[in-house]
N, C-alpha and C positions, 0 to 999 in steps of 0.2 A: 198159474205159477207165480205171477207177480204178487197176487194177494197173499199167497203163502209166504213169500219172501218178506213182505212188509209186516206180516204178523210175527215171523220168526226173529227178525232183527231186534225189536224191542225186548222180546223175551230173553234172547241171548245177552243183550246189553244189561238188563236188570240182573240176570243170573250171574254174570261176570262181576258186576259191582258188588253184589251180595257176597260172592265168594271172596272177593278182594278184601272187603271189610272184615268178614269173619275170620279170614286167614291171617290178616295182619294185625288185628286188634290184640293187644297183649292181655294176658290173664289179669284178673282183678286182685289176685293175691299170690305170693310165693312164700316158700319156707327157707329160712336162713339159719344154718347151724352156726352157733357162736361158741359158747363155752359155759362155764358155771354161771349161774345167775348172780349178778352183781360184780362179776369179774371184768377184766379189761375188754375182752372180745364182746361181752354182753353189752357193755356201755357203748362201744362203737356200733354195735348192731342197733341200738336205740337211735343213734344219729342217722343211720341209713333208713330206719323205719320212718323217721320224721321227714326226710328228704323225699322218699318215694311216695309218701302220702300226698304230697303236693300234686302228683300226677294221677292220683286215684288208685295207686297200687298199694295194697296192704302187705306188710311183711310180718309173717308169723315167726317170731324168734324161737328157735329150738334150742333148749338147754342141753349141753353135752358135757362130758368130762374134759373135752379139749380137742385139739387138732386131729389126733389119731382117730377118735370116734367120728369126728366130722367127715374124714375121708371115707370111713366105712358107710356113713349115712348117704354120702354122695353116690357111692358105687351101688348101694341097694336101692337108690331112688327115693329114699325117705325125705330128702331135702333137695332143693333146687340149686342152692348156692351155699358156700361155706367159707369161713375164714380158716386159712391153713398156715401154720407156722413154717418158716423156712427150714430147709434141710431134711424134710420128710420125704419118703418114697411115695410116689403116686402110682397106682396101677396103670400099666401101659395099654391094657386092653379095656379100660373102663370108659373110654371115649369122654374123658373129662377135659375141660378147657379152662385156661387161665384168663381171667379178666384183668390181669396185670398185678404187679407187686404194689401194695398199697401203703406200707409204712415199715419202718425199722422198729423192732422191739428189743430192748436190752436183755442180755442174758447175764444176770448178776447174782452174787452170793453174799449172804449175810450170816453172821454168827452171833450167838449169845455172848455177853461180856465175859462170863467165866471161861469161855473156850478160847483157845489160842490158835485157831485154824489159820494157816498162812495162805498167801496168795498163789503159791506154786501148786497147781493141781497135781503135779507129779509126786507130791509128798502127802497125799491125803489117805494113805493106807489106813484102813480100819475105821474110818470116820462113819458116823451116822448122818446121812444126808437126806433132808426132807426135799423130795423132788417130785411133787405132784402124785396123782393117782394113775392107775392103769388107764390107758386111753387118752391121756393128756399129752400135749406137746412138750410140756415141761419134763415129763418122765422120759420121753424119747430123746430130748436134748441132753438130759443128765447121762443117759446111757452112752450117747455119742461122745460126750465130754470125757467120760471114764475111759472109753476106748481110745480116744485121741491121746490121753495121758498114759495109756498102757497100764491101767490099774484094774483090769478085769478080774484078776484073781488075788486081790490084796485085802479082801475082807471088808470092802465098803458095803454098808447096809443102806439100802434106799428105803426111806420112811414114807409110808403112804399118807402124805399130807401136802396140800398145795394151797396157795393163796393165804388167807388169814389163818387157816389151820396150820400152815407151816410156821407162821410166827408164833402161834400157841405152842407148837412143838419145841421151839427154841426156849420159850419161857419155862416150860415144864421139864426141860432138859431131856426130852425124848429124842432130840436131834442135836448134833453138834453144829450143823450148818444147814442153811436152806438155800436152794437154788430157785430162782424165779426167772421165767421167760414171759414177759408181759409188756403191754404198752406202758410207757413211762408214767402215764397218769392213772394207772390202775390203782384203786383205793388201797389195797393191801400193800402195794409197792411204796406208795407215799407214806403209809403208816410205818413201814420198816425204815424208810429213810429218816423220818423225824422221831423215831422212838429212841430215847436216850439209853435204853437198856439193850439195844441191838446195834451191832457194829457192821458197817459195810466192809467187805473184804476186797481190797483192790487186787484184781487178778494179775499175776505175773506172766510174762511171755505171751501177751495177748496176740501179737502179730503171728507168732508161731502156731498158736491154737487156731487162729482164724484160717490158716492154711490147711489145717488138718480137719476142720469141721466143715462139712458141706453146707453151703447156704449161709455161712457166717462171714462177718466182716469185722474189722477193727475200727472203732470210732472213738473220737475224743470228746469227752464231756468237759466243757470249759469250767474253770473254777467260778463259783458263785452263780452258775447258770440256773440252779434250782432255787436257791434263796441267797440274798446278799448279806443278810444279817441274822444269824451268823452265816458266813459263806458256806454253801453246800453245793458241790464238794469244795473242800478247802483249797484244793489245787487241781490243775488239769489232771484228768484221769482217763486212761484208756479202758474201754470195756468191749466185750463181745456183743454183737448185735446180729439178730436173725431177721431176714426180710420176709414179712408176712405177705401172703397173696390171697386174692379172692378167687376161688375156684368154682366153676359152674358145672352142673351135670349136663348130659348130652341133649336134653330137651329144653334147655332154657330159651325162652322166646327172645328173638333178636331185639325187640323193642325194650324188653326188660334189661337186657345186657346194656343197651344204650343208657338207660336211666341209672343203672348201678354204677357205670363208669363215670357218668356225669356227677353223680353223688360223690364218688371217690375223689374227683378233682376238687370238689368243694370242701369235703371233709379233711382230706389229707394234703391238699395243696398249700396249706399255710406252713411257714417255717416253724421249726421247734428246735429243741436242743440237739436232736440227732440228725436233722435233715434240713436242707435249704428250701426256699420258696419254690413251689411248683416242681419240686424234684420228684414227687410222687403224685399219681400213680405212674409207673414206668413198665416197660416191656422187656427189659434186658433179662436174659437167662431165666426164662419162665420154667416152672416145674412141670408144666403141661403145655401142650400146643396152645397157642394164643387164639382166642376167639376173634374172628375177623372184624366184627363190629367194634370190639374193645381196642384192637390194634389200631384201627383207622382213627378212632376217636381220641386215643391217647397220643398218637404220633402226629396226627394232622389237625386235630381239633374238630369241632362240629362243622359240617359243610353248610353252605349258604342256605340250603333247603330247610335247615332247622329253624331259620328265622321266618320262613313263610309258610311252612307246612306243619301239621301236627307231628310231634316227635316220633310217633309210632309209624308214620309214613316216611319221614325223612331218614329214619334209622334203617329203613328197608327199601330204599328207593330202587335198588337193583331188582328186588323181588317185585316191586310195584311195576317197574318197567317190563319185566318178564311177563307179568300177567296182562298188562295192557297191550303189549305188542299184538297178540292175536286179535284183540278188540279193534285196534287201529287198522288192521288189515282186513277185518271181517266185512265192513261195509263195502269197500271197493271190491272185495272178492264176491260178495253177494250180487253185485252189479255185473261183474265180469262173467260169472258162470251162466246166468240166463242169456246174456248177450251172446256169449260164445255158443250156446245151444241154438239160438235163433240163427246165427251165422252158419252153423253147421247144417241145419235143416234146409236153409235156403240155398246153400252151396250145392246140395245134392241135385238141385234143378238147374242152378246157374251154370254149372259146368257143361250142360248140354247146349246152352245158347251159343257158345262160340262155334260149335259144330253146325247148329242150325243156320247161323249167319254164313258160314263157309259154303254150305250146300246151296243156300239161296244165291250166293255169288256164282257158284259153278253152274247153276241152272241158267243164270243170265248170260253166261259165256258159252253155253251149249250150242253147237252148230248142226249136229245131226241127231236123228232120233235115238241112236244108240247112246249118245251123251246124255240125253234126257232120261232114258231108261236107267242109266247108271245112277243118276241123281235120285230117281224114284225108288230104286232098290235101297239106297243108303238112307233115304228119308223114312222108309217103312221100318228099317231096323232101329233107327233112332226113336221113332214113335213107340215101338214095342218096348224099348228100354225105359222110356219115361213112364209108360203105362204100368210097368211092373214095379215102379218105386213104391215102397211101403212108407208113406208119409203120414204124420199125424194130421188130423182133420184141419188144424189151423194153418197148415203149410201146403195144402193141396192146391191152393189158388195159383201158385207159381207153376205147378205142373200143368194145370188147366190152361193157363195162358200160353205155355210153351207148345201145347198140342194144338191150340188155336192157330198159332203161327205156322206150325207144321201143316195144318189144314189149308192155309192160304197158299203154301208152296205146292200142295197137292193140286189145288185148283189151277195154278199156273202150269203145272206139269200136264194136266188134262188139256188145257188150252193149247200148249205147245204140241202135244201129240195130235190133237185134232187138226192143227194147222199143217203139220207135216204130212198128214194123210189126205188132205184135200187135193183134188186134181188141179194141176197148174194149167192156166190157159195157154193155148197154142198160139204162137205168134202169127199174125196176119188174119185171124178169124175173129 
């Protein structure tokens, strides 16, 4: 039995460690849905790719039409993570999780110089608006803006053009205005800002629109914050901004979630025109339930274990502890079980010794032959009970010793009977 235990213990230990390592080690690659190649989301995806490469995790950037398609790919399992524009509906039964809001992206409108589109969206009846393609977040935002301005049936035409193609549509007069929802440093957005033949349209009633647009907020871009000479914008201007989030599919490995959030803190933690230092990532008003690893890392920062353990263990310390607890109790348990078995087998004999001792004492106190016979009867019953014990071979010695003791009591009983039966000498002879 002991040999078996000593062989089993190292096998279980090695198996547990192997399971622990295989279960906690993150995958070597993940798929991240971004947007069109060269666009704002794509460029940010490149930054994440570089950051996670430091930990040996390869990110395969998946080109899409935009946030709407990103959500579809998350639900279908075609990607592991995606950037998703604020204000979009996420399926409640898709088991998606938020890794936090990661940055604000402006929602701005430009027009070609010949056009005189005003800033009041409520007066855009009949315009041709370049607003991204089907599946893009820009298209979804344009539809939400039209609904907020109550212009659904006023003849507004949405032109299938986004990014640099939307700028081309302004040049070719295929669109009167173009709506952009993109990170501020997106190449096509910078092109529009510095193009002398394209004018920025300052939106009117921004605060009112922010109330009506889900996921939108009103932010102020300070004068000269983009360039000082010439100052762009020339004066403080309020714009609408949507809060982009990083959304994960149901099977994202916890260690990868840890690395993505850590990367987000590096990439988006710096101040810029729209947000302050370390303002992002954040966990307020998530579009999907928060991932537990992300929530802890964003709100509390890395725990002390990150400085002494590999990140993939520190990020899942709860799981590690859960797996190690059986191992921690296994060795004592393997010692207790055989000891308990030994105790049980020996107790089967030990429990008779108290009775043997009691009968031996009764025999010593016996005064008549009938008292001796009563002890003899009890001792025979006791011997029969011990003889009928079905004991493993290794534990029969105890029963043998008990019956030897009983044999000694029998000898004393025989002696006492013989003494009682001898004729007593008559006094005087």
